[in-house]
N, C-alpha and C positions, 0 to 999 in steps of 0.2 A: 797314287796308284792303288787300286783295290785288287784283292785276290778274289777271283770269280771262278766258281765251279760250274761246269756245264754237265748236266746229266741228260744224255740223249743217246739212243741206241743206233743212230744214223751217223756213220763216220763222216760223211760229206758235210752234214749239218754242223757237227762239232768243229771240223776244220774251218768252215766258214765263220762260225761264231768266234773261234779263237783268233782268226785273222782280224775281224772287226774289233774285237776287244783290245788286241795289241796295237791297232791303229789309235785307239782311244787311250793308250798308255796304261792299260790294265794288265795284270798277270792273269793268265787263264790256264786252267787244266780241265781235262774232260774225263768223264766216266761213261763208258759205252754200255756197261751192264748195270742196270738199276739195282740189282742185288748187292753190288759193291759200293753203292752210294753212301750209306751210313758210315761205313768204316773209313771211306775217303774223306768225308766231312770231318770226322773226328781227327784224322791225321793232318789234313790240309788246313783246317780252320779258315774257311773262306769268309769273306766279307759279304758275299752275296751268292745266291744259287740261281742258275737258270735251269729250269726243270721242264722237260717235255712231258706231255700227258700220255701219248700212245707209245708204250714200251712193252716189250714181250714179257719180261719177268715180273716186275712190280710196276704198275702204272703210276704215272705222276701224281694223281690225286691221292692214292694210298700212301705213296712215299712222302708227299707233303704233310699228310696227317701224322705220319710217324716222326718226321722232323719236328713239327710244331708241338708234339706231345712230349718231347724229350727236353727236360730242363736245361741241359747243356747246349742244345742246338736251337731252341725255339726263338732265340733272339735274332737269328740269321734271316735277313729278308730273302724272300723267294719270289722270283718272277716266273710264272708259268708261260711257256712259249709253245704254241701249238697251232697246227693246221686246222684243228677244230676251233671254231670261233662263234658257235651259236650261244644264245643266252643261257641255256641250260649248262653247258660246259663251263662258261665263265662263272656262273653261280656256284657250281660244284667246286671250282678252283678257289673261289673266295671262301666258301664254307670249310674247305680243307685248311685254310690259313694262308693262302697265297696273298702276297702284298700287292702284286700287279699281274696283269695278263697282257701278253703281246701275241698278236696273230702272225703266223708264218704265211707267206715269206716276209722277212723283215727288210726294212729299208735301213741301211747301215747308219746314216746320220741320226735318224729318229730313234733307232735302237739304242745307240750310245746316249742320246739325250734322256731317254726313259730310264736307262740304267743309272746314269749320273744323278737324275732327280731323286731316285729312290735311295741311292747312297748318301745324298745330302740331307735326307730326313733325319 
């Protein structure tokens, strides 16, 4: 069982992801305000972060760069999960340090498989 942090400003999405992750026997918690993500990462110590790109306060690309530039957090794998799925967005996510990219809407079985594959690395 992995501890997974969901950073997304859409409550419906976070509840959906939490439900899928619990079906996969993972522990999940969510942060709806991206400005609170860093402090939550420090206190929760997740094994993996699911990070949305389009958020009001700090967008996911910027937040990913902040996480990956911090020596205490840079080891945590990040999966960017976004409705934006053009090549430029995927390139920006990779350049920011994201380990994987999943397009919304997600398919629960495939979503869990992609998460497990990254956790197994």
